N, C-alpha and C positions, 0 to 999 in steps of 0.2 A: 731379238731382232732377226736372228737367223731363222727361227721358227716361223715368224711372220712372212719372211721371203719365201720359204719353202711352201707354206700354205698358199701364198699368192701365185707362185709359179706353177702350182699344180691345179688349183681350183679355176683360175682364169682360163687356161686352155680347155679344161673340161667344159666349162660354161660356154665358151665360144664354140666348141665342137657341137655341143647339144643344140645351141641356137642355130648354127649353120645347117645341121641336119633337119631341124624342124622347118627352117625356111626352105630347104630343098624339097621337103614333102609338100609344102604349101604352094610354092611358085615354080618349082622345077630346078633342074640342075644348071642349065645354061644361065637363067636369070640370076641364080645365086652366085655363080662364078663371075658373072658380069658385075654384080654389085661389089663383090670383093675387089675385082680389078679396077673398076672405076673409082672407088673410094681410095684405093692405093695411089692411082695416078693423080687424082685431084689433090689428095693429101700431100703428095710429094711436091706438087707445084706450089701449093699454099705454103708449105714449110720452107721451100726454097725462097720464095718471094718475101715472106715475112723475115726469114733469117737474113737475107740481103739488106732489108730495111733496118733491122736491128743492128747489124754490123756497121752500117753507115752512121747510125745514131751514136753508137759507142765511140766510133772514131771522132765524131764531132765533139762529144762530151770531153773526151781526152784532150783534143786540141784546144778546148776552152779551159782546160785545167780542172775539170769537174770529174768526180768519181761517178762512173756510169752504173751505179748500183741498180737502179730501176731497169735499165736496159739489160743488165746481166741476168736479172730474174726473168725478164721477157725472153731472153735467149735460152735460158734453161727450160722454160715452158715450151717454147717452140721445138727445141731439140727432143724433149720427151714426147711431145705431141706428134712430131714427125715420125719418130720411131714407132709409136702406137698405130699411126695411120698405115705404116708399111707392114704391120703385123696383121695377117688376115683375121677378120672377125668383126662382129657387129658391136660388141661392147668396147673393144679397144678403139674402133673407128670413132665411136661416139665421144669417148674421152679424148681421143686425139684431136678431133675437130674443136672441142671445147678449149683445148690448150693452144691451138694454132690460130683460131679466129680472135682478133684483137678485143672485140667487145666482151666475149665470154671469158677470155683470158684474164681480164681485169678482176673478176670475182675470185679466181684462183690465186692471183697475185696478192690480193689483200690477205687471204687466209695464209698463204705461204710466208708473207712478211711477218705476220703476227706470230706464226710458229717459230720462225728464225729468231725474232726478238725474245720470245719466251725461252728458247734454248740458250741464248746469250745470257739472259737474266739468271737462269738456273745454273749457269756455269758449264753447260754441256758443250758449248762452243766457246773457244778461247781465241783471242787475237794477240799476237806478240809483235 
């Protein structure tokens, strides 16, 4: 697991830097910087509004005596997506938007739920 994280945290920034440099040579410095800044601002706004909606749904579920499992997964996706959108880069912005936008987030949620269920079945996650 540690090796995967090391590879992830070294290759993604290198890929992002390479992509930004290529974009810089194609469209110029200011447009490249503008894209990075605009996606950061739009992403922060989307993450904030989606996060606010999710918190309201969690509060409602709790007030009704229901476990807000679905909304907790939504919240995790929006949190990770928001962090990715604030990270400068084209790849992380694309993944961040996928996690923050509700329609595309559903696909990720299905895969995430299956993975969590498999981890519970395999005994890698325990509840006491």
